[in-house]
C-alpha positions, 0 to 999 in steps of 0.5 A: 500500500505504501507504494500506492501512496508514493505513486499518488504523491509523485503524480501530484508532484509531477503535475504541479511541476508541469503546471509551473513549467507551463506558467513560467516557461510557456507563459500560461497564466493560471486562472482562479479555477487552475489555482483551485486545482493546484490547491487540490493537488497539493492537499492530495499530495501532502496527504499521500506523503503523510500516509507514505511516511506514517505507513498506516494500518486498517483505520489509518489507511482508510482515513488517508484514503477517504481524505485523498478521495475527497481532495481528488473528487473536489479537484475533479469537480473544479476541472470539470467545471472549467472544461465545461466553461471552455466549451460554453463560455457564454454561460459564465464570465471568469477573469477578474472575479470574486473568486480571483480576488478571494484566492489572491487574498489568501496567505498562500498566494502571498507566500508563493505567488508563482504557484497560487496567484490567479491572473489568467482567464478561465476560458483561454485555450492556449494548449491542447494535446489530442484535442484535450485542454489542460482542464480536460487532462487535469480531470483525467488525472483527478479521476485516476487519482480518485480511483487510486484513493478509493482503492486504498480506502476499500482495500482489505490489505494491510 
């Protein structure tokens, strides 16, 4: 089970590193929904790190699995919302919004603005792979991570 926690941690770390690459090398600014997904990846990854270090048995493994499932599903909902907004932009205005103001006023945005400051437009599509946008791929990643987290939650193995 420990290797599964490590896999989740390394997946979150890799995805966050790639987000930094896209932001600082490719000049793609994160929007409020992107930042919310980054927070979800951070919470999921940190929980996996704690679980990896702690190496819990039954109840502890289930608690970590439950928390990771919640963080992954929350990220999936945000990614799905952003994917939907990209396809139906007339339904919502993103940009300088109450969400952006709220996220940028949080202490984490002040401590690490390069990771958590929202300055982009949620509906910009500047990157695609196999006709899928960044939020589409993020949704795929969150669903995959949620399935792994559910496996740790329901597994009978110690």
